[in-house]
C-alpha positions in Angstrom: 8.8 15.8 -20.8 9.8 16.9 -24.3 9.4 20.0 -26.5 8.7 20.3 -29.7 7.3 23.1 -32.5 4.8 22.9 -35.0 3.0 24.8 -37.5 -0.6 25.6 -37.2 -2.5 28.8 -39.1 -3.4 31.7 -36.7 -6.8 30.8 -37.1 -10.1 30.8 -34.6 -11.4 27.8 -36.0 -8.4 25.7 -35.3 -8.7 26.3 -31.7 -10.2 22.5 -31.1 -7.6 20.1 -30.6 -7.8 16.7 -32.6 -8.2 13.5 -30.5 -5.1 11.5 -29.4 -4.7 7.9 -28.6 -3.4 8.6 -25.2 -3.2 6.3 -22.0 -6.3 7.3 -19.4 -4.3 8.3 -16.4 -2.0 10.8 -18.5 -2.2 14.4 -20.1 -1.0 14.5 -23.7 0.2 18.0 -23.2 0.1 21.7 -23.2 0.5 23.6 -26.7 1.4 27.7 -27.1 0.8 29.1 -30.4 1.6 32.6 -31.1 -0.4 34.2 -34.1 1.4 34.6 -37.1 4.9 34.1 -36.2 3.6 30.5 -36.3 5.5 29.2 -33.0 4.7 26.5 -30.4 5.4 24.6 -27.7 4.0 20.7 -27.5 5.0 19.0 -24.2 4.0 15.3 -23.0 2.6 15.7 -18.7 1.1 13.2 -17.0 -1.1 15.2 -14.7 -4.1 13.4 -14.2 -3.5 9.2 -12.3 -7.0 9.4 -11.4 -9.0 9.0 -14.6 -11.3 5.8 -14.2 -11.7 3.8 -17.2 -14.9 3.2 -19.1 -15.9 6.3 -17.6 -19.3 7.9 -19.7 -18.6 10.9 -21.9 -20.5 13.9 -20.6 -20.0 16.3 -23.6 -18.5 16.0 -27.1 -15.2 17.4 -28.7 -16.9 19.4 -31.4 -19.0 21.2 -28.8 -16.8 23.3 -27.1 -18.1 25.0 -23.7 -17.8 28.9 -23.1 -15.1 30.2 -21.2 -15.3 29.9 -17.3 -16.6 33.5 -16.0 -14.4 35.0 -13.9 -16.6 36.7 -11.8 -16.6 34.3 -9.1 -13.0 33.9 -8.9 -11.1 37.3 -8.5 -12.2 40.9 -8.4 -12.1 42.7 -11.7 -9.3 44.3 -13.3 -8.0 46.1 -16.8 -5.5 43.8 -16.9 -5.1 41.4 -20.1 -6.4 37.8 -20.0 -4.8 34.8 -21.2 -7.4 32.3 -22.5 -6.2 28.8 -22.3 -8.5 25.9 -24.1 -8.4 22.3 -21.8 -9.1 19.1 -23.5 -10.3 16.3 -21.9 -10.0 13.8 -24.1 -10.9 11.0 -21.3 -14.2 12.5 -20.5 -14.4 13.9 -24.3 -14.9 17.4 -23.2 -13.3 21.2 -24.2 -13.2 24.3 -22.1 -11.8 27.2 -22.0 -10.6 29.0 -18.9 -9.5 32.8 -18.6 -7.0 33.9 -16.3 -4.5 37.5 -16.2 -1.4 37.2 -17.8 0.8 38.7 -14.5 -1.2 35.6 -12.4 -0.8 33.1 -14.7 3.1 33.9 -14.7 3.6 34.2 -11.1 1.5 31.2 -10.2 2.5 28.7 -13.1 5.7 29.1 -13.7 5.9 26.6 -16.4 4.4 29.6 -18.8 6.8 32.1 -17.9 9.3 31.6 -20.1 6.6 31.7 -23.2 4.5 34.6 -21.7 7.3 36.7 -21.2 8.5 36.9 -24.7 4.9 37.5 -25.7 3.7 41.3 -26.3 0.2 41.0 -26.3 -2.5 38.2 -25.2 -4.1 38.1 -29.2 -0.7 36.8 -30.2 -0.9 33.9 -28.1 -3.1 30.9 -27.7 -2.8 28.0 -24.7 -4.2 24.5 -25.2 -3.6 22.0 -22.4 -4.9 18.2 -22.5 -6.0 17.4 -19.2 -8.9 16.1 -16.5 -11.0 19.4 -17.0 -11.9 19.0 -13.3 -8.2 19.1 -11.9 -7.4 21.9 -14.1 -10.5 23.7 -12.8 -9.6 22.8 -9.3 -5.9 24.7 -10.2 -7.7 27.9 -11.5 -9.7 28.4 -8.5 -6.5 28.0 -6.3 -5.1 31.0 -7.9 -7.9 33.3 -8.7 -10.6 32.5 -5.9 -10.3 34.2 -2.5 -11.3 31.0 -0.3 -8.9 28.5 -1.7 -10.2 25.1 -2.3 -9.5 22.7 -0.1 -7.2 19.0 -0.8 -9.3 16.0 -1.0 -8.1 12.4 -0.7 -9.2 11.2 -4.1 -7.4 14.4 -5.9 -4.5 15.0 -4.0 -2.4 12.8 -6.0 -3.9 13.9 -9.2 -3.1 17.9 -7.9 0.6 16.6 -7.2 1.5 15.5 -10.0 0.0 18.6 -12.2 1.1 21.6 -9.8 4.6 19.6 -9.9 4.8 19.9 -13.7 3.1 23.7 -13.9 6.1 24.3 -11.2 3.7 25.7 -8.4 5.9 25.4 -5.7 3.3 26.5 -2.9 1.0 23.8 -3.9 3.5 21.0 -4.5 4.4 21.6 -0.8 0.7 21.7 0.5 0.1 18.5 -1.4 3.1 16.4 -0.1 2.5 17.3 3.5 -1.3 16.7 2.8 -0.2 12.9 1.4 2.3 12.4 4.6 -0.3 12.9 7.1 -2.7 11.2 5.3 -0.2 8.2 3.6 -2.4 4.9 4.8 -5.5 6.5 3.2 -3.6 7.6 0.2 -2.3 4.0 -0.5 -5.5 2.6 -0.4 -6.7 4.7 -3.4 -7.1 3.1 -7.0 -4.4 4.8 -8.3 -1.1 3.5 -10.3 1.3 5.0 -7.8 4.1 4.7 -10.5 2.9 7.7 -12.1 4.9 9.7 -9.2 8.3 10.8 -10.4 11.7 10.2 -8.4 11.9 13.7 -7.4 8.1 14.0 -5.7 9.3 10.7 -3.9 12.1 12.1 -2.7 10.1 15.2 -1.6 7.6 13.3 0.2 10.3 11.1 2.1 11.4 14.4 4.0 8.1 14.8 5.2 7.4 11.3 6.8 9.3 10.2 10.2 10.7 6.6 10.2 8.5 5.7 13.1 5.4 6.7 11.6 6.2 4.6 7.9 6.8 1.8 10.2 2.6 2.0 11.1 1.8 2.2 7.6 -0.2 -0.6 5.9 0.4 -1.1 2.4 -1.3 -4.1 1.2 0.0 -3.7 -2.6 3.1 -2.0 -1.7 2.0 0.6 -4.0 3.7 3.4 -2.5 5.7 2.2 1.1 8.9 0.1 -0.6 9.8 3.7 -2.6 10.0 5.5 0.5 11.3 3.5 2.6 13.7 3.5 -0.7 14.0 7.1 -0.3 14.6 7.4 2.9 17.8 5.0 3.1 19.1 7.8 0.2 18.2 10.3 2.5 19.9 8.6 5.5 23.1 7.9 3.6 23.2 11.2 2.2 24.7 12.5 6.0 28.2 12.6 5.6 28.1 11.3 9.5 26.0 8.3 8.5 28.8 6.8 5.7 29.2 3.3 6.2 33.0 1.8 5.3 34.1 -1.7 5.2 37.3 -2.6 7.6 39.7 -4.7 5.5 40.7 -6.4 8.6 37.5 -7.4 10.7 35.2 -7.0 7.6 32.6 -5.1 9.5 30.7 -1.9 8.8 31.7 1.4 10.8 31.4 5.3 10.8 33.7 7.7 10.8 32.3 8.8 14.0 32.5 5.4 15.1 35.9 4.9 14.2 37.0 7.0 16.8 36.1 4.9 19.5 35.9 1.7 18.4 38.4 -1.3 18.5 39.3 -3.3 15.4 40.1 -7.0 16.8 42.3 -7.9 13.6 43.8 -4.9 13.3 47.6 -4.5 13.7 48.0 -2.8 17.4 50.3 -0.1 18.0 51.2 1.9 21.3 51.5 5.9 21.2 54.4 7.2 23.5 51.4 8.1 25.8 50.8 4.5 26.2 47.3 4.4 24.4 46.7 1.6 22.3 45.4 2.0 19.0 43.9 -0.8 17.0 41.9 1.1 14.5 39.7 -0.1 11.4 40.9 0.6 8.2 38.5 1.7 5.3 38.5 -0.5 2.0 38.9 2.2 -0.6 37.3 -0.2 -3.3 34.1 -0.3 -1.2 31.4 0.4 -3.0 27.9 0.9 -0.8 25.6 1.2 -3.4 26.2 -1.9 -5.2 25.9 -3.7 -1.8 22.6 -2.2 -1.4 21.3 -3.8 -4.9 22.9 -7.2 -3.3 21.0 -7.4 -0.7 17.8 -6.6 -2.6 18.9 -9.4 -4.9 18.8 -11.7 -1.7 15.1 -11.2 -1.2 15.4 -8.5 1.5 12.5 -5.6 1.3 13.9 -1.8 1.4 11.6 -1.7 4.8 14.4 -4.6 6.1 17.4 -2.7 4.3 16.5 0.4 5.9 16.3 -1.0 9.3 19.3 -3.1 9.2 21.4 -0.4 7.6 20.1 2.0 10.6 20.6 -0.1 13.1 24.1 0.3 13.0 24.5 4.1 13.4 23.2 4.8 17.0 25.7 3.8 19.9 25.2 3.5 23.4 26.9 3.2 26.3 26.8 -0.2 28.8 26.2 0.0 32.6 27.3 -3.4 32.9 30.3 -4.1 30.9 31.1 -0.1 30.7 31.7 -0.8 26.7 30.3 1.2 24.1 28.3 -0.8 21.3 26.2 -0.3 18.2 22.3 -0.4 18.0 22.0 -3.9 16.2 24.9 -5.7 18.4 22.5 -4.6 21.4 22.6 -8.7 22.4 26.5 -9.0 22.6 27.0 -8.3 26.1 29.4 -11.1 26.3 30.6 -13.6 29.0 31.9 -16.7 30.0 29.1 -18.7 32.0 32.1 -21.0 34.2 34.9 -19.5 35.5 38.6 -20.1 33.9 40.7 -23.1 35.0 44.6 -23.0 35.3 47.3 -25.5 36.0 49.6 -25.0 38.8 52.4 -22.2 38.0 50.7 -21.9 34.3 50.0 -18.5 33.2 47.6 -20.4 30.5 44.3 -22.2 31.1 41.1 -22.9 29.7 37.4 -22.0 30.1 35.1 -25.1 31.4 32.5 -24.0 29.5 33.9 -23.7 25.9 37.0 -24.6 26.0 38.6 -21.9 25.2 42.2 -20.7 26.1 42.3 -18.2 28.9 45.4 -16.0 30.0 45.8 -15.3 33.6 47.1 -12.1 32.7 45.4 -11.4 29.5 46.6 -8.2 27.3 44.4 -8.4 24.4 42.1 -5.3 23.8 38.6 -7.0 23.5 37.7 -9.8 25.2 34.4 -11.9 23.8 33.0 -14.7 26.3 31.2 -17.6 24.5 27.6 -16.3 25.7 26.1 -13.2 25.4 23.1 -11.3 26.9 21.7 -7.7 26.0 23.7 -4.7 26.9 21.9 -2.4 29.8 22.2 1.2 28.1 23.2 4.0 30.7 19.7 5.7 32.4 20.1 8.6 29.8 19.8 6.6 26.5 16.6 4.6 27.8 14.0 7.3 26.8 15.9 8.3 23.7 13.8 8.2 20.2 16.6 6.3 19.1 16.4 3.4 21.4 12.8 3.2 21.3 13.0 3.0 17.6 15.8 0.2 18.1 13.8 -1.9 20.7 10.6 -1.9 18.5 12.6 -2.8 15.2 15.1 -4.9 16.7 13.7 -8.1 15.4 14.7 -7.0 11.9 18.1 -5.0 13.3 19.5 -7.5 15.7 22.9 -8.9 14.2 23.4 -12.4 15.8 25.9 -13.0 18.6 27.2 -16.2 16.9 25.7 -17.1 13.2 26.7 -20.6 13.4 24.1 -21.3 16.2 21.5 -18.8 15.5 21.1 -19.4 12.1 20.3 -16.0 11.2 22.1 -14.2 8.7 23.4 -10.3 9.9 24.3 -7.5 8.1 28.2 -8.6 8.4 27.4 -12.1 6.9 26.1 -10.2 3.9 28.9 -8.0 3.6 31.0 -11.3 3.8 29.3 -13.1 1.0 29.1 -9.7 -1.2 32.7 -9.6 -1.0 33.5 -13.5 -1.9 31.2 -12.8 -4.7 33.3 -10.3 -6.1 36.4 -12.9 -6.1 37.6 -12.1 -2.3 38.5 -14.6 0.3 37.6 -13.1 3.8 38.0 -14.5 6.9 34.9 -14.7 9.1 34.7 -12.4 12.2 33.2 -15.2 14.5 36.6 -17.3 14.2 39.2 -17.4 16.3 42.0 -14.7 16.5 44.7 -17.6 16.5 43.6 -19.0 12.8 43.4 -15.2 11.7 47.1 -14.7 11.0 47.5 -17.2 8.7 44.4 -15.9 6.5 45.0 -12.2 7.2 46.7 -12.1 3.6 43.6 -13.5 1.8 41.8 -10.1 2.8 44.2 -7.8 1.4 47.3 -7.8 -0.9 50.2 -7.7 0.6 51.2 -4.4 -0.7 47.9 -3.0 0.6 48.6 -4.5 3.7 52.4 -2.7 3.6 50.6 0.7 2.8 48.7 0.4 5.7 50.9 0.0 7.8 52.9 2.5 6.6 49.8 5.0 7.1 49.2 3.8 10.5 52.9 4.6 11.5 52.8 7.8 9.9 49.9 9.0 11.6 51.1 8.2 15.0 54.2 9.8 14.1 52.9 13.1 13.0 49.6 13.2 14.5 49.4 16.6 16.9 53.2 16.2 17.4 55.7 19.2 17.0 59.4 18.8 16.6 60.2 18.3 20.5 57.5 15.2 20.8 59.0 13.4 18.2 62.3 13.6 19.4 60.7 11.8 22.6 59.0 8.9 20.2 62.1 8.6 18.8 63.8 8.3 22.1 61.0 6.2 23.2 61.3 3.7 20.3 65.0 3.4 20.8 64.6 2.7 24.3 61.6 0.2 23.5 64.4 -1.7 20.9 67.0 -1.8 23.9 64.6 -3.4 26.1 64.1 -6.0 23.5 67.6 -6.5 22.9 68.4 -7.0 26.7 65.5 -9.6 26.7 67.1 -11.7 24.2 70.0 -11.4 25.7 68.8 -12.3 29.0 66.7 -15.2 28.0 70.2 -15.9 25.6 71.9 -16.5 29.0 69.4 -18.1 31.2 69.5 -21.5 28.6 73.3 -21.1 28.7 73.4 -21.3 32.3 70.4 -24.3 32.6 72.9 -26.3 29.8 76.0 -25.5 32.0 74.2 -27.0 35.4 73.3 -30.3 33.8 76.8 -30.9 32.4 
C-alpha cells in the first residue's frame, strides 16, 4: 500500500473516477478528497481476487447509479452520512453508498484518521475502486440488523478486503471459516498468492497439524504456505529452539539437554558421582539457513515441518528404560548374539557384528548392531503427540543405520549442511575409536579449550556453597593421589617382574 496526495477541484462533476488499466484481481484504491483544502489520499488495495476474466459489463462507467438506500439496513438517525463512491472497473459499474460517520469510523479503522480530522461530511469525498458486490456485502455487514452469511466463493475476497480496511472482527470470522473449510477453499479458482504473509500467519494458527495433514491441495495453492507458517509458529516457542551439538552433530532442544547424553562429549564426574556428558551448542548455528538448505535439497515444506516436529516430543521406553525422541522410535538397539570372551580377558567381541565387547563396560550409552521399535510406557500410547508420530512416521523416521537403510535423515542433512559451509564433521554413526583422531576437525582447538573450561566451571559453581566447593577440591586431591598411587603400584609391579626374570 502507498499513499500519495493529489489535487482536484471541489466540483460535483468530478465524482466519476477515470478508468485505469489495473489487473482484474486487484482493487485500484481509495481516494479521500476534502472540499476546498484540495487534499486527498490514494492507496492501492488488493481487495478482490475473485474477479473472473472476460466478464460482461452490466453498466457503463458514465452512468453512475443512485446511492444505496439505508432504510433496509439500519434504523434512521439524525447523524450525518458519508457518501462513498465505488468504481468497479472490472464490471464497469459506478455506485454510491451512504454510511453514518460514526459507523464508518468504528467499523472500518482504515478511514478513522482521515474522518476524525474532517469537520463536516460536505468537505469530504471518498472514492473506492473495488468489486461492487464485495463492498455492498461489507456495508450490509456493518449496517444491517441481520448480518450476511459468509459464502465459499466470496470468503477470500472478503478476508482480504476486511484486512485492508482493518475490520478485525470480520477478519477473525473469515479466518475461522477458511480454516474450517480449507479443503473446499483450495479448490476455488482463485490465485492464493494475493494473501499477505500476515494473513497466512494468522490462518495457520487456526489450523491443527492433524487437520492440515488430511487436506488435499493438488495444485499446492495454499498448503505449502501454511506448513511454512506452521513451522515458523513451532520454532517461535523458546522450548522448541533447536541447537546443534559441536561434538555429535545432533539437533536438540534445551529441555532435551537435561536428560540427553552426548556420546562424543568429554565425560565429567561431579563430587556426587554423577556422570555428565552433555551436548555443547554450536554458537554459530543458524537454523533459518538450515531450513532453507532443506528446501534447496528438494524437500517440501510439509516434509520439513514433520521432520523438525519429530525431534521435539520424547517418550520413555518400557523395554530399555531409556528416554528417546519421536524420530528415533526405531532406535531400541541390541545385539542378536551374545559376546564371546577369551579366557581371563576382559575384552571380547560380539559374534553377530564383530564389534568390541567389554566384560565390565563403563560407557555411558551402549549401542547394538540391530534395532527394533521402542515400546513407550502405557501413559504415552494414547497421547496426541504419539498418535501424530505414528501417523507421519514414514516422513519423520530417523534411520538407525543410514548406510544400510539408504534413507537420509535429518542428522545426515545436518552433516551435509555443515560440510557445505566448509566444516569437516564426523559421522555420528561411526565407532568411537575413530573419533578422537578427527575431533579437532569439528571444532577449532580454541573452541575445544573454551568448552572444557566452561564445563569445569559449571561443575564447580553449579549450586555449590563454599563448604561444597571445599569438598569438591578435596575430592579432586584424593583423585589425584589415587592416580599417583596407581602409577607407582604399576611401576613397582613391572620392576618386580624384571627382577624375577633375572
